[in-house]
C-alpha positions as CSV (number, residue, x, y, z in Angstrom):
1,M,18.2,-4.7,13.1
2,L,19.6,-2.3,15.9
3,N,18.2,0.6,16.7
4,R,19.1,4.2,16.1
5,I,19.5,6.9,18.5
6,L,19.6,10.5,18.0
7,I,20.6,12.5,21.4
8,V,20.4,16.4,21.1
9,D,22.0,17.7,24.3
10,D,24.1,21.5,24.3
11,D,25.8,20.0,27.5
12,I,28.6,18.2,25.7
13,A,30.2,16.3,28.3
14,L,26.4,14.5,29.1
15,N,25.7,14.0,25.5
16,Q,29.2,11.9,24.9
17,S,28.9,10.3,28.1
18,M,25.2,9.5,26.8
19,H,26.7,8.2,23.6
20,E,29.5,6.5,24.8
21,F,26.9,4.6,27.1
22,L,24.1,3.8,24.7
23,A,27.1,2.8,21.8
24,M,28.1,-0.2,24.0
25,L,25.0,-1.5,24.0
26,D,25.0,-2.1,20.6
27,F,22.5,0.3,19.5
28,I,23.5,2.9,16.3
29,V,23.9,6.1,18.2
30,C,24.7,10.1,16.8
31,A,25.0,13.2,18.6
32,V,24.0,16.8,17.9
33,S,24.9,19.9,20.2
34,N,21.0,21.9,19.1
35,A,17.6,21.5,17.4
36,E,18.7,22.5,14.5
37,K,21.5,19.9,13.8
38,A,18.4,17.4,14.7
39,L,16.5,18.2,12.3
40,D,19.2,18.5,9.4
41,F,20.1,14.6,10.6
42,L,16.3,14.2,10.4
43,K,16.0,14.9,6.9
44,K,18.4,12.3,6.0
45,E,18.5,9.6,8.6
46,N,15.6,7.2,9.7
47,F,15.9,7.0,13.7
48,D,14.0,5.1,15.7
49,V,14.3,7.3,19.0
50,V,15.1,11.2,19.6
51,I,16.3,11.6,23.1
52,T,16.6,15.2,23.2
53,D,16.7,18.1,25.7
54,I,14.1,20.5,27.3
55,R,16.1,23.4,26.9
56,M,18.6,24.4,24.6
57,P,19.9,27.6,23.0
58,G,17.5,28.1,19.9
59,M,14.8,25.8,19.8
60,D,13.3,24.1,22.4
61,G,13.3,20.5,23.0
62,L,9.5,20.8,23.2
63,E,9.0,22.9,19.9
64,L,11.8,19.7,18.6
65,T,9.5,17.4,19.8
66,E,6.5,18.8,18.6
67,M,7.9,19.2,15.0
68,I,9.3,15.5,14.5
69,K,5.9,14.0,15.9
70,K,4.5,15.9,12.3
71,D,7.0,15.5,10.1
72,Y,8.7,12.5,11.0
73,D,8.5,8.8,12.1
74,S,10.2,8.5,15.4
75,D,9.7,8.7,19.3
76,V,10.8,10.9,21.3
77,I,11.9,10.8,25.3
78,I,12.4,14.4,26.6
79,M,15.3,15.3,29.1
80,T,14.6,18.0,31.8
81,G,15.4,19.0,35.3
82,Y,11.7,20.4,35.8
83,S,10.6,17.8,38.0
84,D,7.0,19.2,38.5
85,E,3.4,17.6,36.7
86,N,3.5,20.6,34.2
87,S,6.6,19.5,33.0
88,Y,5.3,16.1,31.8
89,E,2.4,17.0,31.3
90,N,3.7,19.8,28.4
91,A,6.1,16.8,26.9
92,I,3.7,14.0,26.6
93,N,1.2,16.9,25.0
94,K,3.3,17.5,22.8
95,G,3.7,14.1,21.6
96,A,6.8,12.9,23.6
97,S,7.1,8.6,24.2
98,D,8.3,9.3,28.0
99,I,10.2,11.8,29.8
100,V,13.3,11.5,32.3
101,F,13.9,13.7,34.9
102,K,17.6,15.1,35.4
103,P,20.3,14.3,36.7
104,V,19.8,11.6,33.9
105,R,20.4,8.0,35.7
106,F,21.5,5.7,32.7
107,K,20.1,2.9,34.0
108,E,17.0,4.6,34.1
109,L,17.4,6.2,31.0
110,L,17.9,2.4,29.3
111,L,14.6,1.2,31.0
112,R,12.8,4.0,29.6
113,L,14.3,3.3,26.4
114,K,13.4,-0.4,26.1
115,R,9.5,0.4,27.1
116,V,9.6,3.2,24.0
117,L,11.4,0.8,21.6
118,R,9.2,-2.3,22.5
119,E,6.3,-0.3,22.3
120,R,7.5,1.0,18.9
121,Q,7.3,-2.7,17.7
122,L,4.7,-3.7,18.9
123,K,3.0,-0.4,17.2
124,R,4.9,-1.4,13.8
125,E,3.6,-5.0,14.3
126,R,-0.2,-4.2,14.9
127,F,0.2,-1.7,11.9
128,E,1.4,-4.4,9.7
129,M,-1.1,-6.9,10.7
130,L,-3.6,-4.1,10.2
131,E,-2.3,-3.2,6.6
132,K,-2.5,-6.8,5.9
133,L,-6.4,-7.6,6.8
134,N,-6.7,-4.8,4.6
135,K,-5.3,-5.8,1.9
136,L,-6.7,-9.4,2.5
137,A,-10.5,-8.1,2.3
138,I,-9.6,-6.5,-1.1
139,T,-7.4,-8.8,-2.4
140,D,-9.2,-12.5,-4.5
141,N,-6.7,-15.3,-2.9
142,L,-5.9,-16.9,-5.9
143,T,-5.5,-14.7,-8.5
144,K,-4.1,-12.1,-6.4
145,L,-6.0,-9.2,-8.1
146,Y,-8.8,-6.8,-6.3
147,N,-12.0,-8.6,-5.8
148,S,-15.4,-7.5,-6.4
149,R,-15.8,-5.7,-3.0
150,Y,-12.6,-3.2,-4.5
151,F,-13.5,-2.8,-8.0
152,Y,-17.1,-1.2,-6.9
153,D,-15.1,1.3,-4.7
154,Q,-12.4,2.2,-7.2
155,I,-15.0,2.5,-10.2
156,D,-17.1,5.0,-8.0
157,L,-13.7,7.0,-7.3
158,E,-13.0,6.9,-10.9
159,I,-16.1,8.2,-11.8
160,D,-15.7,10.7,-9.3
161,R,-12.6,12.3,-11.4
162,F,-14.2,11.4,-14.2
163,N,-17.4,14.4,-13.4
164,R,-14.7,16.3,-11.6
165,Y,-11.9,16.6,-14.5
166,N,-13.8,15.4,-17.7
167,H,-11.2,12.5,-18.4
168,S,-12.5,9.4,-20.6
169,L,-13.1,6.1,-19.0
170,S,-13.2,2.7,-20.4
171,L,-13.9,-0.9,-18.5
172,L,-13.4,-4.2,-19.7
173,L,-14.9,-7.3,-18.8
174,F,-14.2,-10.6,-20.1
175,D,-14.8,-14.3,-19.1
176,I,-12.7,-17.7,-20.0
177,D,-14.4,-19.5,-23.0
178,Y,-15.5,-22.6,-21.8
179,F,-14.0,-22.6,-18.8
180,K,-16.9,-24.6,-17.7
181,E,-16.1,-27.7,-19.7
182,Y,-12.0,-27.4,-18.8
183,N,-13.1,-27.9,-15.0
184,D,-14.9,-30.3,-15.7
185,K,-12.4,-31.9,-17.9
186,Y,-9.5,-31.5,-16.1
187,G,-10.8,-30.7,-12.5
188,H,-10.5,-27.6,-10.4
189,L,-6.9,-27.8,-9.4
190,Q,-6.0,-27.0,-13.5
191,G,-8.2,-24.6,-13.7
192,D,-7.5,-22.6,-10.7
193,K,-3.9,-22.6,-12.6
194,V,-5.5,-21.2,-15.4
195,L,-7.4,-18.9,-13.1
196,T,-3.6,-17.1,-12.0
197,K,-2.3,-17.1,-14.9
198,I,-4.3,-15.2,-16.5
199,G,-4.4,-13.0,-13.5
200,S,-0.6,-12.3,-14.2
201,I,-1.0,-12.0,-17.9
202,T,-4.2,-9.2,-17.8
203,K,-1.6,-7.3,-15.0
204,S,1.0,-7.7,-17.3
205,C,-0.6,-5.7,-19.9
206,L,-1.8,-2.7,-18.1
207,R,-0.3,0.5,-16.9
208,K,-0.2,1.1,-12.8
209,M,-2.9,3.6,-13.0
210,D,-5.2,0.5,-14.4
211,T,-7.1,-1.7,-12.3
212,A,-8.2,-5.2,-12.6
213,C,-10.2,-7.1,-10.3
214,R,-11.7,-11.5,-10.8
215,Y,-15.5,-10.0,-11.0
216,G,-16.1,-13.5,-10.0
217,G,-15.7,-17.0,-11.0
218,E,-14.3,-17.0,-14.1
219,E,-15.3,-13.5,-15.0
220,F,-12.5,-10.8,-14.7
221,T,-12.7,-6.7,-15.5
222,V,-10.5,-4.2,-15.8
223,I,-10.9,-0.1,-15.2
224,L,-8.9,2.0,-17.6
225,P,-9.1,5.9,-16.3
226,E,-8.0,8.3,-19.4
227,I,-8.8,5.9,-22.1
228,N,-11.0,6.0,-25.0
229,C,-13.4,2.9,-25.7
230,Q,-11.4,2.8,-29.5
231,E,-8.3,2.5,-26.8
232,A,-9.6,0.4,-24.6
233,E,-10.2,-2.1,-27.6
234,H,-6.2,-2.2,-27.5
235,V,-5.5,-3.2,-24.1
236,A,-8.5,-5.5,-24.5
237,K,-5.8,-7.0,-27.7
238,R,-3.4,-7.7,-26.2
239,I,-4.8,-9.4,-22.9
240,R,-6.8,-11.8,-25.6
241,A,-3.6,-12.2,-27.7
242,A,-1.2,-13.2,-24.6
243,V,-4.0,-15.5,-23.2
244,E,-4.3,-17.5,-26.7
245,K,-0.6,-17.6,-27.1
246,E,-0.1,-18.8,-23.6
247,A,0.4,-22.6,-23.7
248,F,-1.6,-24.9,-20.5
249,S,-0.4,-28.2,-19.7
250,P,-3.5,-30.1,-17.9
251,V,-1.8,-33.5,-18.0
252,P,1.5,-34.9,-19.4
253,G,2.5,-34.4,-22.6
254,S,-0.2,-32.4,-23.7
255,T,-1.1,-28.7,-24.1
256,V,-4.3,-26.7,-24.0
257,T,-5.6,-23.4,-25.6
258,I,-7.0,-21.2,-23.8
259,T,-9.1,-18.0,-25.4
260,I,-11.0,-15.7,-23.6
261,S,-14.5,-12.9,-24.7
262,V,-13.8,-9.3,-24.4
263,G,-16.7,-6.8,-23.9
264,V,-15.2,-3.3,-24.2
265,T,-17.0,-0.3,-23.4
266,E,-16.6,3.6,-22.1
267,H,-18.4,5.6,-19.6
268,N,-21.1,8.1,-20.4
269,A,-21.7,11.1,-18.4
270,D,-24.7,11.0,-15.8
271,E,-24.8,7.8,-15.6
272,D,-24.7,5.2,-12.7
273,I,-22.2,2.6,-12.1
274,P,-24.6,-0.3,-12.8
275,T,-25.5,0.7,-16.3
276,F,-21.9,1.1,-16.6
277,V,-20.9,-2.4,-15.9
278,Q,-24.0,-3.9,-17.5
279,R,-23.4,-2.6,-21.2
280,A,-18.9,-3.9,-20.6
281,D,-21.4,-7.1,-19.8
282,K,-24.0,-6.8,-22.6
283,A,-20.6,-6.3,-24.4
284,M,-18.7,-9.6,-23.6
285,Y,-21.7,-11.6,-24.0
286,E,-22.4,-10.3,-27.5
287,A,-18.8,-11.0,-28.0
288,K,-19.4,-15.0,-26.8
289,G,-22.6,-15.1,-29.2
290,K,-20.0,-13.6,-32.1
291,G,-17.7,-17.3,-31.8
292,R,-15.3,-16.2,-28.9
293,N,-12.2,-15.3,-28.6
294,R,-12.7,-12.0,-29.8
295,I,-13.5,-8.1,-28.6
296,Y,-17.0,-6.3,-29.0
297,S,-17.7,-2.6,-28.1
298,I,-20.2,-1.1,-27.5
299,P,-19.3,2.8,-27.0
300,S,-22.0,4.4,-25.6
């Protein structure tokens, strides 16, 4: 991907020559004469690096750098005719990634620009790696739903919102009926396919604000903010019907129907997380005890 560079300098001759030099090296280059125009460009387009003079009419390069680091994802290289230590220190303190002293030697500028771009790429790669690691830490590898660790963090947040805004909060807890027998008969690989499919079915039945988790084994949970117990039953019915409708083929030439038993409950003021979850768990076992492939609610 070509890097995008924005030059900011009121020296028209230097501005133009830098533009031509960097464009010949296959950078995508834009050039403006002052900081105000630079900010207008940054509002509309993304630039990897802004190269700015330190002294310009109106807003100077240090002020521009400070605003860029506050509001935009661009690195800044400052050009200055002052060669004392304070100039370098001021530029770095304002957020500049590097400084070039005038008269600008283009080969030196290119070396500094490449270093800044390389560090920028490394920073991006580190960020992406951390994002992946964080996602792995809260995601069930098989179903791609959130895991039980995330479930407890999220339900804690939702209860906090419940207490602040007095919104309804409901919880579904369900597991797969006779899943052990299915695994024993067809093998764990086929069982994993069932878990994966139920994960995707569950997500397809929810709003963006809902949270589906693989609670453990063949158990799943769904956190439903701003929904009371009666409304949560409708969500449970959608999931239960969609699972029952799905045809699985663990062996060629045959289809098997999978069902789930769902417990539904609603959060009460001043109760803790274990009490809330245990009530959903109790409702699920009531559903299983009453014949499975059904929904049972304990409102409070």
